[in-house]
ZAVO-243511 format. One record per residue: residue in three letters; x, y, z of N, C-alpha, C in turn. Coordinates in steps of 0.05 Angstrom, whole numbers, plus 5000, padded with zeros to 4 digits. Each point is the difference from the previous one (the first is absolute). Layout:
ALAXYZXYZXYZ...
This chain:
MET501649744997498350265005502050224999VAL498950224983502050244995498250215018ARG501850075019499450285016500550204989ILE497950235000500750294992500350185020ASN501850095016500450185018499850244991ARG499750195018499450284991502250114982PHE499750174977502050084984501749824988SER499249715002501649764985500250104968SER502649904991500249984974497749904981LEU499049805009498049874988497250194998ALA499450135022497950135002500250244983CYS502750135000500150284981499749884970ALA501449754998500049914962497049984998LEU498549895021497349954994498250294990VAL500750185019498450224997501250184972MET502649944998500850114971499349884974ALA499649755002499049814977497250064995PHE498049985023497750154991499550224994ALA501750235006499550254996500850044968ALA501849874989500949964972497849894984THR497849855008497549954984498650214990HIS498749904977498050264993497650035012MET499649815020497549955014499750195026ILE497850155000500150195017498149865031ALA501350015026498649885020497750195007ALA498049835006497550175010500750125031ASP498450205009500150125028499449735017TYR501349975021500049795022499450155025ALA498649875015499450065029500249825013VAL501649935026499949765015496949975012PRO498949724997497749955006500150035036ASP497550045011500250005026499849635011LYS500749995023500749745012497449824994ALA497550095002497749784995499549954980LYS500450134976499849904975501949894991ALA503450045007501449794992499749735008LEU499249995030499949755011497449864980GLU498050144995497849824987501049894974ALA501850194987500749914975501749785001VAL501849935026501549805008498349754999LYS497950035014497949765010499149904976ALA499250204980498649894975502449854983MET502350124997502149854991500649695012VAL499949995028500549735009497749824998ALA497650094999497649804995500249884971ASP500650194977500549934976502149795000ALA501850025013502449854999499449725011ALA498149995017498949725015498049894984LYS498950164983497749864983501249904977SER502650144993500749904970501449725003GLY500149865024501149694998503050015004LYS501150204993503150025000501449895032LYS502249934996501449965028501350305005VAL498850095024501450235012500449945027ASP503350095008500649925024500250325017LEU499249975023500450275016501449955023TRP501250235010501349995026498250125019VAL498949855018498250155027500649865023THR498850185022501049875028498249825008LEU500649735008499249825015501049945026GLY500050185021502049935019502950144996THR500849954976502650114988499250034969GLU501850154988499350074969500849754985VAL498449874984500449704990498950044970LYS501349864981499150024974497449814997THR497550094990497949864998498850004970ARG497649874994499250024976497150115003LEU499350204979497150134996497949774997VAL498250035011497749844992497650194992LYS499550185019497650154984500150295020SER498450194989500150275014497650144994ASP499250185013497650184999501250285015ASP497850205000500350225009500650075035LYS499449695009500350015035502149795006VAL500349764984502049835009501349904977LEU502949965012501849844983500849715007THR499349804983500749725011502249884983VAL501749905018502549884990499849745010VAL502249804989500349715011502850025006TRP500449805020502950025013500349715010GLU501549834994500549725006497149764999GLY498550114983497449884998497750135016ASN500650205010498050095018498850274988GLU497650105001498850264988500350175024PHE500750255000500250235018498650244984PRO497950055010498750264992500950225020ILE501050244985500850265011498250264994LYS499450135018498850244993502050234990TRP499250064981502050264992500150205018GLU498550045012500450235025502349905017LYS500349805001502349865019502849974991LEU500050074972502549984985501750224999PRO502750045010501050255002500450094973GLN500350254993500350114977502349884979GLU503149995017501649884987499649714985GLN498249815018499849794989498050004972ILE498150205008497950024969501850104979ALA502350145004501550034977501249764985LYS501149815022500849784991498149804982ILE497550015015498049864984498850114978ALA500450304996499550064972502349924983LYS502549995008502349954982499949754989GLY498749825021499649704994498650014977CYS497450115000497849984980500350124976SER501850205000500650124974502649934985LYS500849735013503049944988499449964965ASP502250094987500049964972497850194986ASP498450125015498150174987500350345005ASN501250154979500550235003497850195011LYS497650004988498250145004498849955028LEU499949755013499350015024502050005023GLY502650044986502050125017499450325010LEU498750094982499750325006497850015021VAL498549805005498449965023501250045024GLY501949784999501649985027501550255004LEU501050134981501850225004498650255007ASP497149984992498250245012499749945032PHE499449775006499749985030502850115014CYS502449894989501950105016500550295003LEU499150124976500650305000497850085020ALA497549924999498150115020500249895029THR501749845005500749975026502750095012SER501450114983502550105000502049765007GLN499949774989502349814997501550054980LEU501950155001501450134980502449764984ASP500949855023501849774990498549814988LYS498349905006498049824986499250134971ALA499150255002499450074972502450034983ASP502550025004502149964984500049734993ASP499349755016499849744992498450004977PHE497550115004498149964976500450154972ILE501750225003501050124981501849804980SER501849815017501649914984498749714986VAL497649905015498149824991498350104972VAL499350255000498350114982501950084975ALA502350115003502050054981501349744986GLY498449834989501049774988500650094969GLU500649844981500350024973497950134985ASN497349985008498050114987499350245013LYS500850244977499550275014497050094992THR498149864999497750084997498450165023TYR500749995025499350195017502050185010GLY501850094981501850165005499250305013PRO498450124984498950265012499049955025GLU498049815009498750005025502449925023LEU502249854991502249995021501250225001LYS500750164979501850295001498150165019SER497549995004498950215014500549915029ARG499649795007501049875029502350005008ILE502050034983502850005008500050295010LYS498750164984500250295009498950055022ALA497649905009498550035019501749875029LEU501249764995502049915018502150195009SER501450094977502150185008499050315011ASP497850064996498850265015499549915026ILE498649785004499249915029502950015020ARG502249894989502549955014501250285006ASP500250134983500750325001499050135019ALA497250004997498350145020500549885026ALA500149775007500249865026503350095009LYS501650034983503049985008500050355014ALA498750134978499950315009499150085022ALA497649855011498850075020500949945026ALA501649754998501449905019502850195010ASN501550074979502550085001501050224975PRO498350245002500250204981502950084991ALA501649975015502550154996501749814982PRO500249744997502249834985497749924974ALA497750144998498949854979501050064970ALA501450214996501550034974502149745000ALA501249975019502549815000499049734989VAL497349975017498749684999499450024965ALA498550244991498950014972502749924984ALA502550115008501949924982501349725000GLY498949865017501249724994500649925031GLY499950135023501049915021498349785011LYS500849785020498949765011499550075027ASP497749975014499350045033502349765007LYS501650095020501849795017498249785015ASP497550145009498649825013497849844986GLU500049974974498649834983501449714998PRO498449835008500849715000501349954970GLN502249864996501549914978498249774987SER499649994970499149814992500749685002TYR499049805003500949745003499549844978LYS501949924982499249784976499549765008SER497849864992499249735005502249784984PRO501149885020501449794987498649784983ASP501449864981498749834980499349785016LYS498149804994499049745013502449844993ILE500849795024502349894995499049664992ALA501349874990498549694997501749875025PHE497549835013500549875024499049724996ARG501749785007498849764999499949925029PRO497749935013499349955020501249775014SER500349965023501249745010497649745005GLU501149784992498049735000502049855019PHE497749845008501449755015502349834991GLY502250025012502549864995501650174979SER499250264991501150154985499950345007LEU501750115022500050265004501050164984THR498350264998501750244988501950085019PRO502150144989502250105019499150235017ILE500650045025498850205019500050264989LYS502450064983500650294987497650034984ASP499249794987498550044972496850035017VAL499349835020497650095014499550255014ALA502250105008500250255016499350234975ALA501349974980500150194980497250004984ALA498749765001497350024987497850135022VAL500249995030498650155019500550304991ASP502750134997500650225003498350104969ASN500549864981498850124974497150025001VAL498549835017497250044995499450235020ILE501850115022499550265018500850204984GLU502349994988501050234984498050104977ILE499049854985498050014985497750135011SER498849855019497950135012500250295012LEU502050055008501250315014500150224976ALA500849904978500150204979497450034988GLU498349795004496850074990498850195018GLN500749965026498350155022501850305001GLY502050024987501350235004501750085025ILE500849745008502350025030502549934989ARG501450225009503149914996501149875022PRO501849754997500849895021502350125012GLU500849945023502450185015502349794985PRO502250075005502649894989500749805018ILE501649784992501249755022501650165027CYS499549885021501150135026503449874997ASP501150175015502949994999501049745019ASP502449964996501149725013499450025031ALA500550185015499450035024497049955009ALA498050114984497449945007499249734996PHE501249874976498849784995501849785021LEU501950005005501749835015498449985027ARG499550225012498650025027496749904998ARG498750064977497149914999500349744994VAL501249844980500049714998500949845020HIS502050105019501049865025497450005021LEU498750215004497950015015497749774990ASP499250074975497949814989500549734999ILE502549884994500949764997500549885030THR501650115014501249915027499150115020GLY498050244998499250145026502150125012GLU502850084990502150135013501650184986ILE500950185011501450234983503249854989PRO500850174982502949834996502050105012THR502249945005502650035016500750254983PRO502450155012501850224983501049854985GLU501149815003502449814988498149904969GLU497649925006498649944978499450214984VAL499450255007499450254983502550054989ILE502249995014502750064982500949844975LYS499249725009500949794978497950064976PHE497650055008498049994977500750274985PHE500650245010500450264988502349934986GLY502149835003502149974989500149844970GLU497849855003499249834976499250154974SER500849904975498950114977498049784982GLY498750124985498649814982496950035009THR498249904980497549995002498649785013ALA501649785010499249805012500449965033LYS500950195008500650045030497649975011ARG497850124993497250005015499049735002ALA500149904976498749725000502049795018ARG502350034998501749805016499650055032VAL499550265008499150035029497849895005ILE497750014985497549865002500049735005ASP501649864983500449715005501649895026GLU502050205013501349925019498750065022LEU498250195003498950055021498049775006MET498949824982497849845005501449775012LYS502749964999501549795004501049995032ARG498950285011501249995027498149945022PRO500349925025498849905014497550225009GLU501150255002497650235004498250014982TYR499949884974497950024981497949825013ALA500649755011497949805013499250195022ASP501350085018499150145024498250254993HIS500350134983498850274995496849874988TRP500249834976497549914993497949815015ALA502249875019498549835023497950185015THR501650255004498750175021497550124985PHE500250024975497950134982497849855002TRP500049724992498149794995498449935036SER502450005018498649955027498350195005VAL501250265000498150255006497049984989LEU500449944972497050064985498649765011LEU501149795000498549745013498949935023VAL501850065020499449895029500750325017GLY501150194990500150215023502850105009ARG500750185010502750095013499749865029LYS498350045009499949935036497949805005THR497750054988498049805008499249995028ARG500250285013499350035030497349885014GLU498250034981497549855007499449734998GLU502349904990500149704992502549865004PRO500549985032502649915007500849754994ASP498449794986500849774994500849984973VAL499550194983501150004972503550065007LYS501549844983502850024997500750134979PRO500250304995500950084976503449974995HIS501149995024502949944995500749784982TYR498349765010500349774991499349974967PHE497750154995499250024974501950134982ARG501550215009501950114989502349854995SER500949865020502249864993499649774983TRP497849914998498949754979500550134973MET498850244999499750204971502850074991ARG501250075019503550104991501549724988GLU499249795015501449764983499349944974GLU496950064993499349974980501350164978LEU499450265005501350214982503050004996ALA501249905023503249964992500849794978LYS498049785000501249824977497950044976ASN499050265001498450104975497649784988GLU498949935025497449824993498050154986LYS498649864983497950124987497950095015PHE498850284990498150095019496949845000ASP499649874981497949815001500449755019LYS502649915001500249815022499850095024ILE500750245005500250215029496849965008VAL498650124980497450055006498549735003THR500449744990498749804997500849875032SER502650055010500549925023498550155025ILE499650264995498450175021497349875001LEU498749934974497049965004499449675002THR501849895000499749665011501349925019ALA501450165018501549995022498449795016THR501249855019498749865023501950035022GLY498849915026501349965021500350295016GLU502249965022499550225018501850234993ASN498950245007501350254988503050105010ASP500649865024502750045009502049844997LYS498849834980501949784989500250024968ASP497850034986499650024976499650324988GLY502150124993500250284994497150114986PRO499849874974498150104982497049955016ALA499849855023497449925008499150295012ASN501350195006499450235012497950184986TYR500450004976497750154983497349955004LEU499549704995497049965003499550005031THR501749835021499450025027499450315010PHE501250184988499350325014497650054980HIS500049954977497250144988497749865009MET499949715003497849865006498950005028ASN501650195013499250115031497350204994ASP500250104980498050194986497649824993THR498250144983497749834992501249914965LEU498449784993501349904972499350224979PRO497950175003500050224977502650165004ILE500950075022502350205000502049874992THR500849735004502249824993499950004971VAL497649894986500049994969500550284987GLY498750205012500450314986503150055004HIS501449935018503050115006501549794979ILE499349774998501449834974499350144974SER497450025001499450114969501350294996GLN500250175014501350254995503450004995THR500649825022503049994998501249814976PHE498849824994501449814980498350044970LEU497850115002498650014974499150344995GLY500350165015499550314992497349994998ALA498149845012497150024998498650055031ARG498550204997498350105019497149855001ILE500149745014497349874998498950055022ALA501350035025498450075025497550124999CYS499650204978497350155003497749834995ALA500449734988498249844992499449795020GLN500950045022499249845027496649995003CYS499350235003497350065009498050064976HIS500850024975498450124977502050004979ASP498750004978501750024968501650235001HIS502749984996501550215000499450314982PRO499450175014498750254991501650164978PHE502949924998502150114977501549764984ASP499149795002501249794987498549764989LYS501149824987498649814992499149815021TRP501249945020499549775024497449995009THR498749804998497849975014499849895030GLN498250015015500349825022500549775004GLN499149834978500449724996502849904992ASP501150244986503050004990501749955029PHE499250205019501250065022500449725016TRP497649935005499549785023501049714987GLY500049984970500949814989503550024997PHE500650185000503350025007501049965031CYS498250065015500749945025500049675008GLY498049864985499649775006502949864996PHE502150074990502449874998501350005029LEU499350155020501550025026497849945021ALA497349904997498149945018500249785014ASN502549854994500349755017502750055013THR501150225002502150035013499650235021ARG501749955024499950155026502850055011SER499850215017502550065013499449975032GLU501349795009498949945030502650065014ARG499450125025502050135021500449795019LYS502849905008501249835010501550135023GLU499749865029501250135020501849735020LEU502150115010501349835019500150135030ARG499349925022500850115021501949805013GLU503050065001501749855012501550075027ASP499150235010501350135017498949865027PRO500949795015499449915023499450155027LYS501150274998499750175024497450214991ASP498749984973498450114998498349884973PRO498249775006498549804985498350204978GLN499050195008498350164981501950194984LYS502450024999501350204985500549834974ILE499550154979500449924971503250014993THR501149794997503350004990500050014976ARG498049924983501049954969497150024992SER499850144975497850044985500450014970TRP498449854983500750044976496949944982HIS500150024975497549934986501049754978ILE497749874991500549744985497750044981LEU500649954970498249994983498549684997VAL497949965006498349784995498349994974ASP500449774988498149944975498349785007THR497650074993498049745009498049914974ASP498549825005497949904978497750175003GLN499350105025497750165003500450304992ARG497950134996500750264991498950165026ASN501950165006499950185030497650145000GLY499250005024497650185002500350265021GLY498250135008500150205020499650294980ALA500450175016500150314990502350114986LYS502149815006502550074984499749884973TYR498649814992500649854979496949984980ASP497550075017497749964983499350234987PRO499249994980498750264983497650045006PRO499050284999497250095005497449824996GLN500449864976497749844993501349714997PRO498049835003501049715002500349914972GLU498750114980500149964971502850054992LEU501750195011502250074996502649835001LYS499549795014501749785010501049844978LEU501150084983500349894970502849845005PRO500249834975502649854997502050244986PRO502749895005502050204995500150034969LYS500550254994499550154969502050164999VAL502049994982501950244989498650194990LEU500850234998499650264990500449974967ASP497550074986499649964973500849754996GLY499349815009501149704991498149785014PRO500549774999498449795007499149925029VAL498349875008499849885029501949765000PHE501550005027501349794998499149795014ASN499749804983498849755010502049795005ALA500849985030501849785004499549784997SER497449905004499449664996499749924972VAL499750174979500749964971502050124982GLY500950195016502050144987499350134969ARG498050145002499050124978497950225005PRO499650244987498550215007497149894993LEU498550165024497349984999498650274987ALA498149924984498050214989498650175017THR501150305007498250115021498550224985ASP500049984978497650204988497449914987GLY499949745009497549874986500249914976SER502049994988500849854973500649705002LYS499749864979500649705002502649984996GLY502049925019502749824999499949734983LYS502149875002500449754986498749825014LYS499450015027498649805015496950095008GLY499250194988497150125003500250285017LYS497450055007500150295011500549985030ALA501450185010500750075030498150175009PRO499449965025498350235012500850225004GLU498350274999501250255005500650005028PRO502350195010501349925028497650115018SER498350204994497850095016498249785011LYS499849774981498149805007501349765007MET503149995003501049775008499749885026ASP499749735001499349865024502350075021LYS498850105024501750065023502249815006SER498649744999501949785001502349964982MET499550064981501849944974502450235011ALA499350285002501950185006501449975024ASP498849875020501749965026501149715004ASN498849824987501149705007501249844972ALA498550044980500149824976502750114986MET500550285000502350094990502549915016ASP499649985025502149975017500649735007LYS497649825000500949695013499549834972GLY499050034980499549804976502449984985MET502750035015502049914980499849744989ALA500249914972500149794990503149944994ASP500049724995503249954994501050114974LYS503049944999500550134981499549874971SER499549815001499249874969497550184989MET498150025019497250124996501050344993GLN501950105017500750254987500850014974ASP502349814991501250034980498249964976LYS497949845003497849914983498350284996SER499350165020498050204995501450214987MET503050045001501150204988499849974971GLY499549784992499849954969503149924989ASP500449914973501949914994502550284997LYS499250234999502250264998500750035022GLY498550015022500350055027501549835011LYS499649734993501549755014502550014988ALA500250094972502949974993501850225010MET498950234999501250285010501249875032ALA498149915015500749955030502549845001SER499449764978501949805008502850114986LYS500250164983502450134984501350145024ASP498050185016500950155021501449825019LYS498949835009501149775017502849904998SER500049914975502749904988502150154993MET499150245003502350224991502449965019ASP502449954987502750015020500050295014LYS500449945022500850295019502350144997SER501949894981502450134994499450164973MET497450004989499750134975499950325006ASP500850164980499950235001497250145012LYS499950185019497550085007498350174982SER501350064977498550204978498149754985MET500949784999499049784984497749925016ASP500250005028497949935017497450195001MET501150274999497950174993498650034975ALA501549904978499249954974497649794995SER500849785020497549805001497750115013MET500250145020497450125020499050204976MET501350124980498650174990498249944978ALA500649684997498449874980497249855013MET500050065022497849815012497950245013ASP497249934997498350165007499950035035ASP498550195010500350035032499349765012ALA497749894994499249795014501949785003SER501049914980501949784995502650075013MET500550214998503050115013499850005030MET497550065012499450005028500149745009SER498549824986499549735013502849854997SER501450074982502649874995502050075023VAL500250255009501250115023499349855024ALA497550115004499049905029499749725007GLY500249784980499849765006497449885015SER500149775014497549895010500449885027SER502350065011500549935026500250215020GLY499349915026500150245019497450105009GLN499950195017497250175008499250144980MET497250054999499850154982500650324999GLY500350045024501250325001502650024991THR501449774996502649984991499949964967ILE498449884989499749994972498850294987TYR498350055018498750304991502450194996ARG501750005019501950255005502249934977LYS500849734994501649974980499650094972ALA497049944993498850084976499450335001PHE499950065020499650365000502750114993ALA502149895010502150084999501849994968ALA498849754997500549924971499250254977TRP497150095005498750174985501250245003VAL500450155022501050215010502950054984THR501649774999502650064990500149914973SER498049924989500349844975501150244975PRO501449904980501450134980497750144987LYS497849924994497950124989498250185012ASN501150085026498650175016501050304998GLU499250164979501350265002499850155023LYS497749995014499850135022502749995025PHE500649744998502349955018502350154992ASN500749984975502650154984499450295003MET498250084993499750345000500450095024SER498049885026500450015027503350045013CYS501249834994502949965009501950274984VAL499650034975501350214984499550205011ASN497250075007499450275006500450115028ARG500749795020500850065029503150054997ILE501549824982502950075000500650264986TRP498650054977500250294991499350215018ARG498149995012499150215020502350015020ASN501249805013502050025018503050124989LEU500450024976502250074988499250334992PHE497250054995499550264985498750215023GLY498549885024498350175013497649984990TYR499149894976497049994988500149734980GLY498049935003499949724984498950084971LEU500649814980498350104975497149965002VAL498749855019497750035009499550115029GLU498850195006499250085028497250045000PRO498849905026501549895023501349734988VAL501949935011501749774993498449725001ASP497949985018498649755004497750024983ASP499350164980497150064986500550004971ILE501349764991500349984968497649914985ARG498850144984497149974990500150134978PRO497949924977499950194976499750275003LYS498050065019499350255003501950185017ASN501949865011502450165013502749894988PRO500150084971501949894985503350125013ALA502349864990502450095001500550254987VAL501850175009501150244990500749934969TYR501749815001501149844971499149714999PRO497749954986498949755001502449794985GLU501450104982501849854989502449965013VAL501050205018502049945016499549755021ILE498050035013499149775023499649714985LYS499350044973499849724986502749884992ILE501850174993502649924993501249875022LEU499850135020501749925029498349775011ALA497649945001498549785009500549774981ASP500050014969500749804986502949945007ASP502150124998502649965012500249855022PHE499050105015499849865028499049755006ASN497949954983498549714995501949824987ALA501350144975501849794986502649925013SER500650225024502849925009499349775024GLY497949975002499049835026499850115025ARG499450274997499350155021502750065017ASP502050094984502350045015500450285010MET500250035021499350315016502950174993GLN502449835001502650144994499750164972ARG499549764981499650154971497950254998LEU497849965012497350215002502050235007LEU501150045027501650195009502050124981ALA501549854987502250054987498950194972VAL497549834988499150194978499250275006ILE498650085021499150255010502350175007ALA501849925018502450145001501750054973ASN499849894983501350074979498650184983THR497550055002498950214980501050285005ARG499950174980500050305000498250115020ALA497049895004498250125017500749975027TYR501549815009500849935029502350205006GLN502150044978502250155011499350304988ARG497750084997499750344996500850115027SER500750274994501050165020496950075020SER500650105021497450065020500550314998ILE501850104986500350325004499050124973GLY497850145001498550164983501950164980THR500150034975502150114982498050244985GLN497549965001498250174982498350155022GLN499350204985498250215013497450024987LYS498050095020497149954988498849714993VAL500749825017499249744998498649915020ASP498349784999498249875022501849785016ARG501550035019502149825008498149725006MET497750055014498749755006499349824975LYS499050114981499349924972503049874993GLN502450124999502049864996500949775009VAL499649985029500249785015498249804994ARG497650015005498349804990500249894973SER500850124980500649924972502949895000PHE501549995021502749905007501650144973ALA500250245002501750184981501950135021ARG499749955025501550145016500549795026ALA502149965014499949835027498850135022GLU498649845018498650105024502050045025VAL500150195017501350045019498349805024ARG500649795009499149815013501449955031PRO498250015024501049925028501049744997MET502149975016500949745008498149915020THR499849664995498949865025501250075025PRO499049955022501850045026501949804997GLU499849734991502149855001502950094984GLU499150114977502250114982501250245015LEU498750195015501150195011501949975026PHE498849785014501549975024502749864989MET499549844979503549924991500950184988ALA499150104987501450294991501550185023ILE499249995022501250125021502349875011ILE499849735003501949845004502449974984LYS499149994976502349974978501550264997ALA498650194998500850284995502750075024THR498949895024502250125023501649745011GLY499149774996501749805014501349824976GLY499550064973501249874978498849734995GLU501549894978498749704993500149835016GLU502050015019500549775021497949995023LYS499450245007497750055020496949874986ALA500050104973497649914991499349704997LYS502949904990499649715000499349865022THR501650075024499449855023496450025008MET499350254995497650055006497849804982GLU500849974973498549864985500449675008GLU502449905007499949765011499249905021GLY499550255017498449895026497050034994ILE498750124987497350004990499849734982ARG501449904988499649794987500149775019LYS501950015018499649795022497750035018ARG499350175004497450115021497949874982ASP499650104974497449884985499749664996ALA502749924999499949704995499249895025ASN500950125027499749815027497350085010SER498750174985497550145029497949924989GLY500049704986497649834995498849895027TYR501349765007499149785016499250195033GLY498149995007499750215025500050265001GLY500450104977500450304997501950135015LYS502449915002502150095013502050124980ASP500450305006502350144982503049885011MET501149804990503049895006502050164987GLY502449955010502150134986499950294999MET498650165015500050324998501150165023GLY502249905011500850165021501550244992GLY501350085019502350264998498550224985GLU501650084977499950294991497849934976VAL500149784989498049914979497150005013GLY499949875014497549985019498750245006GLU502150215011498850255005499450134978LEU501649984976499250134978497649964985THR499149735003497349874991497650105018THR500450075024498350115016499350264991LEU501950164997500250324992498349994972MET501049794981498550034975497249915000ASN498949815018497249955005498850255008ARG501250195013498750255014500050184978PHE502149974986500250204975498149964978ILE499349795000498049924977497350175005GLY499249875028497150205006497849974983THR499349804987497649974983498749805011SER497049994995498349775009499649794983THR499349785010499949794979497650024981ALA497850155012498050064983500750134971GLU501750245004500550094977502349824982ASP501549865017501649844980498149774979ARG498149895017498449804985498250174979ALA499750265003498350094976501850084976GLY502649985007501949984971501850295002LYS500050115026501250315004502949895003LEU501850004981502649885004501850315000GLN498850204992502650265001499150105023PHE502250085011500150125032499850314995GLU498050095009499850315004501450185019GLY501049865018501350095027497950055021THR501350025030498750045018501650245016VAL498450125020501950175024502149885007ALA499249715008502349875017502249934982GLN499649974973502349944982501950264996ALA498350244998501150294999502150055021LEU498349955027501950045028501849865001MET500249724988502349785004502350084984MET498750134971501750084981502150205010MET498650245014501550245006501249985031HIS498749865020500950065028500649755014SER499749784988500449805018503149905005ASN500549895021503149895006500849814983PHE498149844988500849774976501450164978MET498550264991501050124975502850115007LEU499950165024502650155005502049835001ASN499749705010502549895002500949914977TYR498249874984500649914972501150254984ILE498950215004501650254986503050055006LYS500449985025502250005010501949764988SER498749794997501749764992500450054969GLY498350114982500550064978502350234992VAL499850195017502450224997502649895002LYS500249815022502349905009500949834978ARG498249834988501149864982501150144969TYR498650205002500950114972501550335006LYS500749965022501950235015499150214991GLY496850124997498850264996500850094969GLU501249874983500450104974497050004985THR499750284987497850084990499249794982THR501849954979499349824975499049765009TRP501249855020499049715007497750035016LEU499450195017497450065013497650004977PHE500650144980497950004984499649744986ALA502549844991499749764986498749795016THR500450035025499149745018496850125002THR499050155004497050145004498650004973LEU500950164986498950064969500449834979GLY502649915000500449814980501650184983ARG501350295000500550124979502150215015PRO501850094989501850235005498350275000PRO500950175018498850275002500250194979THR497750144994500650184979502250245006PRO500750154985502050245008498350185019GLU497650054997498850165017499049885027GLU499649745002499849865024503049965012ALA501950004989502649985010500750245014GLY499850254989500150295007498850025024ALA497049905001498550045028501249865018PHE500349814998500749765020503150075012ASN501850164987502550095008499550145027THR497950154999500050135026499049815023MET499649814996499149815019502649785003VAL502250024995502049835004500649865027SER499550255017500849955029498149845014ASP497549954988497749895007499449744985PRO501549804996499149804976497749845009GLU499849955029497549845006497150134999GLY500350384998497550114990500149954964MET501850014988499849904971499149754995MET500549805017498949774992496750015008TRP499850135016497250025015498050104982VAL501350244987498250164976499949764977LEU502049884993499649854978498049755003MET500349875025497749795007497450115007ASN499850224999497250105008498850154977SER501250004975499250104975498349884989SER498250114983498149854984501049804976GLU502850084996501249844978500949725012PHE500950025025500449705016497949855000VAL497750095011497449835011498549934974THR500550094980498449914978501749834976ILE498149844984501249904975499250194978HIS502350094983499450204984501849994970
């Protein structure tokens, strides 16, 4: 697309060309807004009736590319991802109406004049330039009309400039450019991209490039100029905090600055994910999200033990679907089996709360509103919700206690929770739906009922299946819902027979598959199976019904065919690295709340799936994008900073989590050795804090520091469970940073370590050398190095990721 800026050579050439023709332009008056809008509405209505394919950019939560369906003078209707969206014209912003007019007038010069008139009537002068370039094609039939509008545009601009700044008007007319006017941004060409497939992964740099290409083309179309790539200091500190949760050491800063070449950033990303701190950091991320930081109101939950297990899985780069499967199918005691803590914790609440959390966390679907009635904003019905709950209706969390103190027989010396699977459906207020007819057999979202006894879907819509017509859920016999589905398990031969030849063959193939076979082949095999066959094959036929249901449930949630699972994980990781998700809220992914860049989330989700849900690869792809590496410092004036940030044209300044900030204090003052001692102590504490709930191996300074860190965190479990992972700071934290003996003692240690040398104090706290201005200002404080370090550690640059 060719842009024509004010007094550009192309605009001048057009004016001169039309002036040279023998045709005389008629007098032209800019129409009022109402008449111009009516003309646009008529043009759009005609375009819809023409039957031609017309793509329009409109806002559906965010701006997306849609297909025009119909239009009248009241409502514009478009379709996106198979769903129709009626939009009232009065709700459309003027700049979007201009884009709609452009979409409907494509390749038609006469219709382009309608859009041009609307832009002139609404003072959208830059967009008027765009229409001029569209209308001024090879066909000069409309030359006179265009010439008169170019003159009107020039007059409007000159008048506006003169009114705003009369003095330099002559200089502007002579060709001067307003220094505050945003520079134009040329859209890059669309690049060819081969998506990853099972067993054939596209190089990380190519996936990152494809993500950037989509974003940058869209930014150009929106008229947003991206900020430049951040400098090495900002990148190194940002990527260290995002991947390991820790700031770099001065030695790492010096080494990185001394390297040359374009590959050094990719190298650092790869190296950081091999460090034990990577597993520490992301284990904390997931454990906070899944079981909370402190769980003060649930003393029997063992968050440390859960984190220790998660750390081990991440350290060996276990695939994320395997991790989630372990969490959803865990059995036993929560102080012996780390992953059991998730369900033992949440199933102390009601069944709907547990299922709602699972759906939001792992599928990005807010189905909880359908608990008592059909969802008011989404497609989920009350039957969808309670059918989904059916997978966990036979599982409960039981509290256990030991009283082993002979001096005080009533004293509880050990308490824990255990997951119990049964053949019978649980009853009571925690599990029962509001109406008896909602005690439905397990059914996946947008999929079949899971019939554990026969391994095939039941028809739930009154239609005839292969075995005849199944009853509607509302009319199902209560004994079937409560007992037959639970206790009527046939033997394996019956299951194989009822699955049919295809299902039986698939199940047999799955069971005979060599365990050493590549995991991508295993996923490809699952992709070839329908949901019912796949769940039956994975769940098997032995064990309690609760166990079978949970295996089937986990298999469907983590299925490679389940786009909800892939998109939800990608969106959460993106949000943690950018401060905003591709979809916000992060747990509300649906057609009416689309991603900022739908193509980006699809590229990442497909690559994540093809990799076997490789978390390290996903992090590497995102961290290698230019979008991630953009500067957080604005270089342009008269721009909407929030719009830049939300469109990922600029990096957001994000608060550290309390764990990150606390470790930054330790590392900046005590150095890498002190930080490693603290990390090893925490790992030992987590690994040994399971049985009996005792914090073992945390004596001395490490124990004192972890106590301080717990006080420093100061957030509640309720906030953690709601997904609030960013720390906004508290009064207690601010006072600890400014006045506590802990801070003063560690500042003294840091000054002594680096001998009060200004450059080293900057390097250890901010990850960069001081600017000349900062060095000059700090020269006045050379006699007070502790004061210098106090200032640096209480600065916004130290406590944020930027």
